[in-house]
C-alpha positions in Angstrom: -17.3 -1.3 -0.3 -17.5 -2.6 -3.9 -14.5 -3.1 -6.2 -14.4 -4.1 -9.8 -10.9 -5.6 -10.3 -9.4 -6.3 -13.7 -6.0 -7.5 -14.7 -4.2 -7.7 -18.0 -0.9 -9.2 -19.3 1.8 -6.5 -19.3 2.9 -7.4 -22.8 1.8 -8.1 -26.4 3.3 -11.0 -28.4 3.3 -10.4 -32.2 5.3 -11.9 -35.0 7.6 -13.7 -32.5 8.4 -10.5 -30.6 7.3 -9.5 -27.1 6.3 -5.8 -26.8 6.8 -5.3 -23.1 5.0 -2.7 -21.1 1.9 -2.8 -23.4 -1.6 -3.8 -22.2 -2.2 -7.3 -23.4 -4.9 -9.9 -23.0 -7.2 -10.0 -20.0 -6.2 -12.4 -17.2 -8.5 -11.3 -14.3 -12.0 -9.9 -14.0 -13.9 -10.0 -10.7 -16.3 -8.2 -8.5 -15.3 -7.9 -4.8 -17.6 -6.8 -2.1 -16.7 -6.1 1.6 -19.0 -4.9 4.3 -19.0 -4.8 8.1 -21.3 -4.5 11.1 -20.0 -3.4 14.5 -22.6 -3.0 17.3 -21.2 -1.9 20.6 -22.1 -1.0 24.2 -20.2 1.3 26.5 -20.7 2.6 30.0 -19.2 4.7 32.8 -19.2 4.1 36.5 -18.1 6.8 39.0 -17.0 4.4 41.8 -15.8 7.1 44.2 -15.4 10.8 43.9 -11.8 10.2 42.6 -12.1 6.8 40.8 -13.9 6.2 37.6 -14.4 3.1 35.4 -15.1 3.1 31.6 -16.0 -0.2 30.0 -17.4 -1.4 26.7 -17.5 -4.2 24.2 -17.9 -4.4 20.4 -18.8 -7.4 18.3 -17.0 -6.8 15.0 -18.2 -8.7 11.9 -16.6 -8.4 8.4 -17.9 -10.2 5.3 -16.0 -10.6 2.0 -17.5 -11.9 -1.2 -15.8 -12.3 -4.6 -17.5 -13.1 -7.9 -15.1 -14.4 -10.6 -16.1 -13.2 -14.0 -13.1 -14.6 -15.9 -13.9 -18.3 -16.3 -12.2 -19.1 -19.6 -10.6 -22.4 -20.7 -8.4 -23.9 -18.0 -9.0 -20.8 -15.8 -11.6 -22.1 -13.4 -14.1 -20.3 -11.2 -12.2 -18.7 -8.3 -15.3 -17.1 -6.7 -15.4 -17.4 -2.9 -16.4 -15.8 0.4 -15.0 -15.3 3.9 -16.3 -13.8 7.1 -14.5 -12.7 10.3 -16.1 -12.2 13.7 -14.7 -11.2 17.1 -15.7 -9.9 20.5 -13.6 -6.8 21.4 -13.9 -5.8 25.1 -12.1 -2.7 26.6 -11.9 -1.1 30.1 -10.1 1.8 31.7 -9.7 2.9 35.3 -8.9 6.5 36.1 -8.0 7.9 39.5 -7.7 11.7 40.2 -4.8 12.2 42.5 -5.6 16.0 42.5 -8.0 18.1 40.4 -5.0 18.7 38.0 -3.4 15.2 38.1 -4.7 11.8 37.3 -3.4 8.3 36.6 -5.0 5.6 34.6 -4.8 1.9 33.6 -6.5 0.5 30.5 -6.7 -2.7 28.5 -8.5 -3.8 25.4 -8.5 -6.1 22.4 -8.2 -5.2 18.7 -9.0 -6.9 15.4 -7.4 -6.3 12.0 -9.0 -8.1 9.1 -7.3 -8.5 5.7 -8.0 -5.8 3.2 -9.2 -6.5 -0.4 -5.6 -5.8 -1.6 -4.1 -8.2 0.9 -6.5 -11.0 -0.2 -5.9 -10.4 -3.9 -3.0 -12.7 -4.5 -2.0 -16.1 -3.0 1.6 -16.8 -1.8 1.7 -20.0 -3.8 1.2 -18.2 -7.1 -2.0 -20.0 -7.9 -5.1 -18.1 -9.2 -7.8 -17.1 -6.8 -7.9 -15.1 -3.6 -5.9 -15.7 -0.5 -8.7 -16.9 1.8 -6.1 -18.7 4.0 -5.1 -15.2 5.3 -6.5 -14.8 8.8 -7.3 -11.6 10.8 -4.7 -10.3 13.3 -5.9 -9.9 16.9 -4.1 -7.9 19.5 -4.3 -7.2 23.3 -3.1 -3.8 24.6 -2.4 -2.8 28.1 -1.5 0.8 28.9 -0.7 2.7 32.1 -0.1 6.4 32.3 -0.6 9.8 33.9 -1.8 13.2 32.8 -1.3 16.5 34.6 -2.3 20.1 33.9 0.3 22.8 34.3 -1.3 26.3 33.8 -2.8 26.2 30.3 -0.7 23.1 29.3 -1.2 19.4 29.6 1.6 16.9 30.1 1.2 13.2 29.6 3.3 10.0 30.1 2.3 6.5 29.2 3.8 3.0 28.9 2.2 0.4 26.7 2.4 -3.2 25.6 0.6 -4.7 22.6 0.8 -8.5 21.9 -0.5 -9.5 18.4 -1.4 -12.9 17.0 -1.5 -13.7 13.3 0.4 -10.5 12.3 -0.3 -9.8 8.6 3.0 -9.3 6.7 4.3 -9.5 3.1 4.9 -13.0 1.9 6.3 -12.1 -1.5 6.4 -9.3 -4.1 7.0 -10.3 -7.7 6.3 -8.5 -11.0 4.0 -6.0 -9.3 2.0 -8.6 -7.4 2.3 -8.6 -3.6 1.0 -11.5 -1.5 0.5 -11.6 2.3 0.7 -14.2 5.0 0.2 -14.5 8.8 3.5 -14.2 10.7 2.6 -15.6 14.2 3.1 -13.5 17.3 4.6 -10.0 17.6 5.0 -7.5 20.4 5.1 -3.8 20.5 6.0 -2.0 23.7 7.1 1.5 24.5 7.0 4.8 26.2 5.3 8.0 25.1 5.8 11.6 26.4 3.5 14.4 25.3 2.8 18.1 25.8 -0.2 20.1 24.7 0.0 23.8 25.2 -2.8 26.4 24.7 -1.2 29.8 24.2 -4.3 31.8 23.5 -7.9 31.0 22.8 -7.1 29.9 19.2 -3.3 29.1 19.3 -2.1 25.6 20.2 1.2 23.7 20.2 1.7 19.9 20.5 4.9 17.9 21.1 5.2 14.1 21.4 8.0 11.6 21.5 7.7 7.8 21.4 10.2 5.1 22.1 9.0 1.8 20.6 10.4 -1.7 20.5 8.6 -3.9 17.9 9.7 -7.5 17.5 8.5 -10.8 16.1 7.9 -13.4 18.9 7.6 -16.5 16.6 9.4 -17.8 13.6 7.5 -17.6 10.3 9.4 -19.2 7.4 13.0 -18.5 6.7 12.8 -14.7 6.5 11.1 -14.0 9.9 12.8 -15.2 13.0 11.8 -14.7 16.6 13.5 -11.7 18.1 13.8 -9.8 14.7 12.6 -6.3 14.7 9.5 -5.6 12.6 10.6 -3.7 9.5 9.2 -0.3 8.7 8.6 0.7 12.4 10.9 3.4 13.8 12.4 2.9 17.2 12.2 6.6 18.0 9.7 9.0 16.6 8.8 12.6 17.4 5.9 14.9 16.5 5.5 18.7 16.7 2.7 21.0 15.6 1.8 24.7 16.0 -1.4 26.0 14.7 -4.4 28.3 14.8 -7.6 26.4 15.9 -10.6 28.7 15.7 
């Protein structure tokens, strides 16, 4: 992914008067490049006639390079680069209680790197990119069951996700939003689902999720351990009905 990012003052100063909301002098000009490589391996073992194991691993690498093209006067060269690398294993056990009913247990690690927008501004207000921002890593454990009832499929699952270095907003000022790592968070919940096939091409889906998402560590004055993570609903529901040829 390649981005050409330019920024301008949001005003023009003429004859002692500020004309606000008008495109002014350039204050930013840079070429940002981000690319990734994610080789992986996965396998399946049928341990018994009823018990199966799926396992895999992925080595995720993300590189970011910025070339500052606005080096004028006191505005120094803010070019820089960063790279992020992580092993991400995952495994799942599934046991068939009957031909129509199975239970499962799964666990895996996740990796969320900063986006170009999240790296664009530093929380301290200084020029240059926010290379202090680190990737968020998470570990998820899920247990559940699925069973077939006629032409429908019901599902029930419970899950827990622990995240380190959660990426959150640090400040938003004059259209510039900066980000920071907010320590540990936890998301845990229950999900119920129903998938019904009415005819060869007609299908309905229902789902309901109860989710508790909280911070597990203090991060500055605004984020305290035990606070709910903003923007995440405690209850959510989904329904669809459609024709799928």
